[in-house]
N, C-alpha and C positions, 0 to 999 in steps of 0.2 A: 731531654734526650741532648746529649752532646751532639756537636755538629759533626766531629770527627771520633772515631774510635778510641782514640789514645789520649784523648782531654778526660780530665777527671770530672766524675759527676759531683756537683754541688751538694753537700747536704744540708736539707733546711735545718734552720737553726731551732733549739730546743724552748729557746724562749727568746722574744725579742723585749726588749726596755721600749715601755710604753703602750705595749700591746694593749689592745680591750680584753679584759679578763672576764667579762660580763657572762661569755658564752662557754667558759670552761667550767667542767665538773670539780667537784673537791677532791675527787682523786688525780685529776690531772694538774689543779693548784698545787696538791702536795708533792707531786713528781716533778714539776717544776722547780717548787723551796728546794727538793733535794737535788737536782741538778745544779742550781745556783749554789748551795751551801757547797757543794762538792767543788765548784770552780773558785770559789772565795778561798777554800783550804789549798788548791793549787796556786792560787794566786799570792796567798800568804807565805808559801815555799819559796817561791820564787824570789820574793823580798828578803828573804831569810839568806837566799843563796847569794843574791846581791850584796846584801849587805855586809857577810862575810868576806865576799870577794873585795868589796871596797875598804874593808877595814884592813883587810891583808895588804892591800896596794898601799895604803896610808902609812903604814906600820913600816914597810919596806922603803918608800921615799921620804919618810919624815925625817929632818934633820935636826940634830940635837946637838 
């Protein structure tokens, strides 16, 4: 519980890297794999955006 009402409640992560997996069911493992794959797609999309921005900046400031 938050100390003050206006403090955000911290959500428990879906998966923690290095966590013991032995007690998880097959369903729980599949859910975590799906969540991690979605996060990888999100990270790759951000890399694409940043790469496009970097390329545009390099083209703008390129001296020829």
